[in-house]
N, C-alpha and C positions, 0 to 999 in steps of 0.2 A: 417551585424548587424543592420544597419539602419532601425527601425522601421516606413514605410511609413503611412500615413495616411489612413483608412478605416480597417486595419488590428487587431487593438483593438475597443469595444463598448465604449460607454460612460461612464459605469462604471469603466473599468480600465483606461482610460484615465484619469478621473477623479483622483483617486484614487494614480495613479502613478505622476500625476501633484502635486497632495498634497505632497508627497513622496519628489518630485524632491526639492520642493520650501521649506520644512522646512528644509533640508540637507543644499541647495546653502545659505540659512538666515541664518543657523548656521555658516557655513564657514564665509561668510561675516562678522560675526558679530566679529569673531574671528580672522579672518587676519588683520579687520580692527583695533583692538585692537592692535595687534602687532605693525601695520607700525605707527603708530599715538605714539606721546610723550607729555607730558604734559607740557609748560612751562609758567613763571609768566610774567604778560604785565602789566604794570604800565597805569590805564587808567585816566588821570587827569579831574578831575571836571568840566565844561564848556571851556571843550578844553585849559586849562591854559597850557603852556609850558616855562618854564620847569615846572616840577611837583610839587607841593606843598604840604603842608600838609593836604588838602583836596582831593587829590591824594585817588584813591581807587587801591588794588592792586586783579588782578584777574586770573583764569587759563585758559587757552586757549590750545587747542590739535593741534597738526601741524605734519605734515610728517616727522619723522625723519631719518637720513643718511641712516640706517642701514632699515627704512621701505623704503623709494626711494629706494635702493638697488634690497629688494625682490620681488617690484613691477617691475622695468627693468629685471629681473630674469624671471617673471611670463610672460611678454609678450614676451620674449625671447622663451622663452621654448613653448608656446604659437604658435607663427610663424612657429616654429621647427616643432611641432605635425602638424600643419593643413596644412603644405605644404608638410611633409611626408606621410599624407593621403592620397595627390594626386598621389600617386607612388602606381601600384596595382602592385601583382605577379600572376602568373597562379596557378593553381590549377589543379588537374585535373577533367576532365569533361568538360573541358569550362569555371568554373568556375575560380574568380579572388577572391582574398583579399586584404588588406591594413592595414598598423598600424595603432591601435587604440590609442597608445603611453600613456594611463592612467599609468601604471606604470613606464614608462620612465621619465613621467612627476614629478608624487607624489617621485620618489627617489630622483628628483634634487630640488622639489621644498617644498615638503609637503605632504599628503596627502589632505587637507582643500584647500590648495593654488590650488591645482591640478584638485581638484573639481571644482571649480573655472574657472578657465584654460578650462577646459573641457567642462563645461559648455556655456562659451561663444562661442569656438568652434561651439558646434553641433548647437548653436542655430542661428550663421552665416549661416551654410551649411544650414539650414532650409529654414532661412528667403531669403541667398541669391541664395543660387543655388540648390534649392528644392529636397535637401539629406537629407531624412530623413521626416517624417510630421511636418506639425507644433503642430496640435494637440496631435501627440504623441511624443511630445518635452519633456515631461513631462519620459515618458517610455523610451526614449533614453539615458535620462542623469541619469535614477537611473541605467540602465544596461550598460554605459559606463564611468559614472562619479562615481555614490556611489560604484558600485560592482568592476567596471574596475580600477578606480582610488585609491578610499580609500581601498575599501577591498583586492586591489592588494599590495598597502604599506604593511599594517601588513599580508598579507600573507608569502613578504618577511620578515616580521620581524619576524614571527614565525618559517619560515625554517630555518632564520639565527640562531635560537638559539638550533637549531638540525642539521646544518649542516655547517661546518667550512669554505668549498668551496663558495665564493661570486659569481663564474660565474654561480652554480649548482642552488643558490635562487635567482638571479635575472633572468633564463631561467624558473624556477618552477615557480614562482610567475608570469610572461608574460604571460606563458601558460594554468594557472589556471585562469588568469583573465579572457581570452577571452572564456574560456569554459563555467564558472562559467555565465559571463553575457549573451550567448548563451541559455543556460538553463533558467537563468530567461525569458528573452525573448520570449522561448518555452510555458511555465508557465503563462504567459500575453496573448499570443494568442491562448492556448488552452482554458484559463477563459474564453475568448471572444467571443467562438464559433466558431472563425475562421475556425481551425482544430483543431482535437481530441489531445492531449498531444500524444497518442502513435504511431502517424505519423510523427508530428511538430518536436517533440525530437530526433528522430535518423535522421532524416533529417536534423535538426540546426548542433547535435553533428557532422555526417558526415564531412560537410564541416569544422565547425570550429575547430576537433581538430587539421586539416592540416593549417588553417588559425593561430591557436595558436603557431603553429611550426616558420613560418613564423615572428609573433611577437615577440617569442622568440629569435629568432637568431638577427632582429634587434634592440632589444632592449639591448641585450648583447654586441653585436659590439658598440653602442653608448654608454652604461656605460663603457664599457672598456677604448674607447678612453678618454673620460671625467678623469676616474682615472687616468690614466698614465698620462694628460696633469694638475693635480692634480685641477682639477675644484672643487668649493665646491659644495656637495649634501647634501641635509638634512636628507638623511638617513647613509650616511653615518659622520657624525659630529662627534661623540662619537667613532670613530673607528679610527684603525689605519690603513688608506687604504694600504698601504706596506704589510703590516702585512696579514690581511684579503683577499688581492686579490692572490688568488692561483689561477697558472693556473692548 
């Protein structure tokens, strides 16, 4: 799924980098606003203390307790997904796949938070481990962050409105997130002229249909464990987990 450098042309890389930058910037602004709280601070003129009638009241921002907890959860989820991606599973033909983790991250911390987490993971992999191209980082963030994490979250919400079984909804969202991300990668590669769409799409889908099955199983197991232990998850904040978690 990680697109290396050299597969996309300059136009595709620039377009994907721009889309990724806009998406991540929006996510950072929204999440930053949620983790900060406004507090009143007394600023004494001429550094006088205690405050006098000449003192001024100003409003400053600081990280709230809820914001600190959110940041810790994002860091924990990021560490888990990063480590889980190191574990490969075999697919037919000698190929292998690994957990993308976008849907899992978004179900736990929320879609925009998951986009930030996935972007940090992908950047770390590209710069530190040469897993995915540095120039193609924008495309990988779009495919696995915007489509995989954000898109996967809303796929789960869509399926939840149609299907009452949480396990089915989680599995479908995880599987579709991988398949849709692979289709996006195919379009980007074909647009760059690296390979024709009629060749790259069947090749990508042929593998990622099975990789998606592994993603669905791993995501479902993780979600089941978290729900059984009453772990707070963004996607289930307004739901009764015990009622919706049908076997």
